[in-house]
C-alpha positions as CSV (number, residue, x, y, z in Angstrom):
1,M,0.0,0.0,0.0
2,L,1.3,3.5,-1.0
3,P,2.0,6.0,1.8
4,I,-0.7,8.7,2.2
5,S,1.9,11.4,1.7
6,F,2.8,9.9,-1.7
7,V,-0.8,9.7,-2.8
8,I,-1.4,13.4,-1.8
9,S,1.8,14.5,-3.5
10,F,0.9,12.6,-6.7
11,S,-2.6,14.1,-6.7
12,V,-1.3,17.6,-6.3
13,L,1.2,17.0,-9.2
14,V,-1.5,15.8,-11.5
15,F,-3.7,18.8,-10.6
16,C,-0.9,21.3,-11.1
17,S,-0.1,19.6,-14.5
18,A,-3.7,19.7,-15.7
19,T,-4.1,23.4,-14.5
20,S,-0.8,24.4,-16.2
21,E,-2.0,22.7,-19.4
22,R,-5.2,24.7,-19.4
23,F,-3.2,27.9,-18.7
24,H,-1.1,27.3,-21.7
25,E,-4.1,26.4,-23.8
26,W,-5.7,29.7,-22.7
27,A,-2.6,31.7,-23.7
28,A,-2.4,30.0,-27.1
29,H,-6.1,30.6,-27.7
30,H,-5.8,34.4,-27.0
31,N,-2.4,34.8,-28.6
32,I,-0.8,35.9,-25.3
33,Q,2.9,35.7,-25.1
34,L,4.0,34.1,-21.9
35,P,6.9,35.8,-20.0
36,S,10.4,34.2,-20.3
37,D,11.5,35.0,-16.8
38,S,10.2,32.8,-14.1
39,D,9.0,35.5,-11.7
40,S,6.8,37.1,-14.3
41,Y,5.6,33.7,-15.5
42,Y,4.5,32.5,-12.1
43,H,2.9,35.8,-11.3
44,M,0.8,35.5,-14.4
45,F,0.0,31.8,-13.8
46,D,-0.9,32.4,-10.2
47,T,-3.2,35.3,-11.2
48,W,-4.8,33.2,-13.9
49,H,-5.3,30.4,-11.4
50,A,-6.9,32.7,-8.9
51,N,-9.3,34.0,-11.5
52,D,-10.0,30.4,-12.6
53,R,-11.1,29.6,-9.1
54,I,-13.4,32.7,-9.0
55,I,-14.9,31.5,-12.3
56,E,-15.4,28.0,-10.9
57,K,-16.9,29.2,-7.6
58,T,-19.2,31.7,-9.2
59,N,-20.5,29.3,-11.8
60,F,-21.1,26.6,-9.2
61,Q,-23.8,28.8,-7.6
62,N,-26.0,28.7,-10.7
63,L,-26.6,32.5,-10.7
64,S,-28.3,34.5,-13.5
65,Y,-25.0,35.0,-15.2
66,S,-21.8,33.0,-15.7
67,L,-18.1,33.9,-15.8
68,G,-15.5,32.6,-18.2
69,H,-11.9,33.0,-19.3
70,N,-11.1,35.8,-21.7
71,Q,-8.1,37.9,-22.7
72,F,-8.0,39.5,-19.2
73,S,-7.9,36.3,-17.2
74,A,-4.2,36.7,-16.1
75,L,-4.7,40.2,-14.8
76,T,-5.2,41.2,-11.2
77,S,-8.0,43.7,-10.5
78,A,-5.3,46.4,-10.1
79,E,-3.6,45.5,-13.3
80,F,-6.9,45.4,-15.2
81,S,-7.8,48.8,-13.8
82,N,-4.5,50.2,-14.8
83,L,-4.7,48.7,-18.3
84,M,-8.2,50.3,-18.9
85,G,-7.4,53.6,-17.3
86,F,-10.2,53.3,-14.8
87,D,-8.7,55.8,-12.3
88,Y,-8.2,58.5,-14.9
89,N,-11.7,57.9,-16.3
90,R,-13.3,58.1,-12.9
91,K,-11.9,61.6,-12.2
92,I,-12.8,62.9,-15.6
93,I,-16.3,61.4,-15.7
94,Q,-17.2,62.8,-12.3
95,S,-16.1,66.3,-13.2
96,N,-17.9,66.5,-16.5
97,I,-21.5,65.5,-15.9
98,I,-23.7,67.8,-17.9
99,S,-26.9,69.4,-16.6
100,T,-29.1,69.7,-19.8
101,E,-31.6,66.9,-19.1
102,W,-33.8,65.3,-21.7
103,R,-37.2,64.7,-20.3
104,D,-39.6,63.2,-22.8
105,S,-40.9,60.2,-21.0
106,L,-43.2,58.2,-23.2
107,K,-46.6,57.3,-21.7
108,S,-46.4,53.9,-23.3
109,L,-43.0,52.2,-23.5
110,P,-42.4,49.1,-25.7
111,A,-41.6,45.9,-23.8
112,S,-38.2,45.8,-25.4
113,V,-35.9,47.7,-27.7
114,D,-32.8,46.4,-29.5
115,W,-31.1,48.7,-32.0
116,R,-28.8,45.8,-33.1
117,S,-31.7,44.3,-34.9
118,K,-32.6,47.7,-36.5
119,G,-29.2,48.3,-38.2
120,A,-28.0,51.0,-35.8
121,V,-25.1,49.3,-34.1
122,T,-21.7,48.6,-35.6
123,P,-19.8,45.4,-34.8
124,V,-18.0,45.3,-31.4
125,K,-14.6,47.1,-31.5
126,D,-11.5,46.7,-29.3
127,Q,-9.9,49.6,-27.4
128,Q,-7.0,47.3,-26.4
129,S,-4.2,48.8,-24.2
130,C,-5.6,52.3,-24.2
131,G,-8.0,54.0,-21.8
132,S,-10.1,55.2,-24.7
133,C,-13.4,53.7,-23.8
134,W,-15.0,57.2,-23.8
135,S,-14.3,57.5,-27.5
136,F,-15.8,54.2,-28.4
137,S,-18.9,54.9,-26.3
138,T,-19.2,58.3,-28.1
139,T,-18.8,56.9,-31.6
140,G,-21.4,54.2,-30.7
141,A,-24.0,56.8,-29.8
142,L,-23.1,58.9,-32.9
143,E,-23.3,55.8,-35.1
144,G,-26.8,55.0,-33.8
145,A,-28.1,58.5,-34.2
146,F,-26.7,58.8,-37.7
147,A,-28.1,55.4,-38.8
148,I,-31.5,56.2,-37.4
149,K,-31.7,59.6,-39.1
150,N,-30.1,58.6,-42.4
151,G,-30.8,54.9,-42.8
152,N,-27.1,54.3,-43.3
153,L,-24.8,52.7,-40.7
154,V,-21.3,54.2,-40.7
155,S,-18.4,53.3,-38.4
156,F,-16.9,56.5,-37.0
157,S,-13.4,57.3,-35.9
158,E,-12.4,56.8,-32.3
159,Q,-8.8,57.8,-33.2
160,Q,-9.9,61.2,-34.4
161,L,-11.4,61.8,-30.9
162,V,-8.3,60.4,-29.1
163,D,-6.0,62.6,-31.1
164,C,-8.0,65.8,-31.7
165,D,-10.3,66.1,-28.7
166,Y,-7.1,66.3,-26.6
167,I,-6.6,68.8,-23.9
168,K,-3.4,70.2,-25.4
169,N,-5.3,70.7,-28.7
170,G,-8.1,72.6,-27.0
171,G,-10.2,69.6,-26.3
172,S,-11.2,68.0,-23.0
173,S,-9.8,64.5,-23.0
174,L,-6.5,62.9,-22.0
175,G,-6.4,60.5,-24.9
176,C,-5.5,57.0,-23.6
177,N,-5.7,58.4,-20.1
178,G,-9.4,58.9,-20.1
179,G,-12.1,61.2,-21.3
180,D,-15.8,62.0,-21.1
181,M,-18.6,61.2,-23.6
182,A,-20.6,64.4,-23.3
183,S,-17.6,66.5,-23.8
184,A,-16.5,64.4,-26.8
185,M,-20.0,64.8,-28.4
186,K,-19.7,68.6,-27.9
187,W,-16.3,68.5,-29.6
188,I,-17.9,66.7,-32.6
189,G,-20.4,69.6,-32.8
190,K,-17.6,72.2,-32.7
191,N,-15.7,70.2,-35.4
192,N,-18.8,70.0,-37.6
193,G,-18.8,66.2,-37.6
194,L,-16.5,63.3,-37.4
195,C,-14.4,61.2,-39.9
196,S,-15.2,57.6,-40.7
197,E,-13.2,54.7,-39.1
198,S,-11.8,53.7,-42.5
199,S,-10.4,57.2,-43.2
200,Y,-9.0,57.7,-39.7
201,P,-8.3,54.2,-38.3
202,Y,-7.7,53.3,-34.7
203,I,-4.0,52.7,-33.7
204,S,-3.8,53.8,-30.1
205,G,-4.5,50.3,-28.9
206,E,-1.1,49.3,-30.1
207,T,0.8,52.6,-29.6
208,H,-0.8,53.1,-26.1
209,T,-1.0,56.8,-26.6
210,N,-2.6,59.5,-28.7
211,G,-1.0,60.9,-31.8
212,P,-1.0,64.3,-33.5
213,C,-4.4,65.4,-34.8
214,Q,-4.7,64.6,-38.5
215,H,-6.5,66.8,-40.9
216,T,-6.3,64.5,-44.0
217,C,-9.9,63.1,-43.8
218,S,-13.2,64.7,-44.4
219,N,-16.0,64.6,-41.9
220,V,-18.9,62.4,-42.8
221,A,-21.7,64.5,-44.2
222,G,-24.6,64.7,-41.7
223,S,-22.5,63.7,-38.6
224,D,-22.5,67.1,-37.0
225,V,-23.8,67.1,-33.4
226,I,-26.4,69.8,-32.9
227,S,-27.0,69.2,-29.2
228,V,-26.1,66.8,-26.4
229,F,-28.7,65.7,-23.8
230,S,-28.3,63.8,-20.6
231,V,-30.9,61.3,-19.2
232,A,-32.4,62.2,-15.9
233,P,-30.4,60.2,-13.3
234,K,-31.9,57.3,-11.3
235,S,-34.9,57.0,-13.7
236,E,-35.5,53.7,-15.5
237,S,-38.4,55.2,-17.4
238,D,-36.4,58.1,-18.7
239,M,-33.6,55.8,-19.7
240,M,-36.1,53.5,-21.5
241,S,-37.6,56.5,-23.2
242,A,-34.2,57.7,-24.4
243,L,-33.4,54.2,-25.7
244,V,-36.6,54.2,-27.7
245,K,-35.1,57.2,-29.5
246,N,-31.4,56.4,-29.7
247,P,-28.6,54.2,-28.3
248,V,-27.2,56.0,-25.1
249,S,-23.7,56.5,-23.9
250,V,-23.4,55.6,-20.2
251,A,-20.7,55.5,-17.6
252,I,-20.5,52.5,-15.2
253,E,-18.2,51.0,-12.7
254,A,-16.3,48.1,-14.4
255,D,-13.4,47.3,-12.1
256,Q,-14.9,44.3,-10.3
257,P,-13.5,40.8,-11.0
258,S,-17.0,39.4,-11.9
259,F,-17.3,42.2,-14.5
260,Q,-13.8,41.6,-15.8
261,L,-14.6,37.9,-16.3
262,Y,-18.2,38.1,-17.4
263,K,-19.2,35.5,-20.0
264,S,-23.0,35.3,-20.3
265,G,-26.4,35.8,-18.8
266,V,-28.1,38.7,-16.9
267,F,-25.3,40.3,-14.9
268,T,-26.5,40.8,-11.3
269,G,-23.2,40.5,-9.6
270,T,-21.7,42.9,-7.0
271,C,-20.9,46.1,-8.7
272,G,-20.6,49.7,-7.3
273,I,-21.2,53.2,-8.6
274,N,-17.7,54.6,-8.9
275,L,-18.1,55.4,-12.6
276,D,-14.9,54.6,-14.4
277,H,-15.8,53.2,-17.8
278,G,-17.7,54.4,-20.8
279,V,-20.0,51.9,-22.7
280,L,-23.1,52.0,-24.9
281,L,-26.7,50.9,-24.1
282,V,-28.3,49.6,-27.2
283,G,-31.7,48.5,-25.8
284,Y,-33.5,46.7,-23.0
285,D,-36.0,44.1,-22.1
286,S,-38.0,43.2,-19.0
287,E,-35.0,42.1,-17.0
288,S,-31.9,43.7,-18.5
289,W,-30.2,46.6,-20.3
290,F,-28.3,45.6,-23.5
291,M,-24.8,47.0,-23.2
292,K,-22.1,47.1,-25.9
293,N,-18.6,47.1,-24.6
294,S,-15.3,47.9,-26.4
295,W,-13.2,44.9,-25.2
296,S,-13.6,42.9,-28.4
297,S,-16.1,40.2,-29.2
298,D,-14.1,37.7,-27.0
299,W,-15.5,39.3,-23.9
300,G,-19.0,38.6,-22.7
301,E,-21.8,37.7,-25.1
302,G,-19.9,38.5,-28.3
303,G,-18.8,41.8,-26.7
304,F,-22.2,42.6,-25.2
305,M,-23.6,42.3,-21.7
306,R,-27.1,42.0,-20.4
307,M,-27.0,44.2,-17.2
308,G,-29.7,43.5,-14.6
309,R,-32.5,46.0,-14.3
310,G,-34.2,46.7,-11.0
311,N,-33.5,48.5,-7.8
312,Y,-29.7,48.3,-7.7
313,N,-27.6,50.7,-5.7
314,D,-30.5,52.7,-4.4
315,G,-31.8,53.5,-7.8
316,A,-28.4,54.2,-9.4
317,G,-28.8,51.0,-11.4
318,Q,-26.5,48.0,-11.8
319,C,-22.9,49.3,-11.9
320,G,-24.3,52.9,-11.7
321,V,-25.8,52.6,-15.3
322,L,-28.6,55.1,-14.5
323,L,-26.3,57.9,-13.2
324,D,-24.7,59.4,-16.3
325,G,-26.4,58.7,-19.7
326,V,-26.0,61.0,-22.7
327,F,-26.8,61.0,-26.4
328,P,-26.4,63.4,-29.3
329,I,-29.0,65.0,-31.6
330,L,-27.9,65.4,-35.2
């Protein structure tokens, strides 16, 4: 009979081997280069393993949502926050909430709205290693408003916003270090529109910074923002009314592990209201808000999340989604 210590050691060895194999499969699937030095390698592996346990523990509870591995699985919460520029965004978003509220609550609201099925939402994009979520949220709202008004879906340039709506160029953003959707929409108005994605492509995800403002492209005709309105905070009915009209840019808190690792379902996990990330609401149904993110289609439900509706955070909404919603009028 084998000693108990040998059996335990052998079981641990098999477990570690299997876990290590899954870690390498994850890295290969997401085209992630593993570090060559042992300290960095084991830090990444330990972080991935810790997140793997969070995923397993959460999914075991059979909640309304599930978690899963994605390109962020080997990042700690602090590393993820730093990568996405949450701290910078939090400061800028809180200092730029506009006061012009849109109050046009409909007496009869449809049970559901989904602008994806109406040709007003472009495919999910990827901000990559740049805190430019604000620009993707802004272009998403502009794309929706333009498509609804003109019947033509155009992908607009995030890079033009990152480069040109820059504080040193007279704008209000800090490029890859954060920005604000309402201010970006106002900048589009001052600029008499925005260029298309194809004529001013996004590169800051690879360069990790903004570049010089280019003037080689022409603004898309009809993309001029005439006015910017905010949705009355803490009002589900006003947000629903706004979404009947147009996709809405919103700020949320996105720095929690369950948000980082979200895979599918109606997200009802713990999430605060320290707004640090700009996203786009593209509709709703009886139990959720349909949210478009800018972390590629590998995250969530093809790049989207169903955020739980209801009395979250004393009326502020899940992750603070009902605190800071804005949309443009063309």
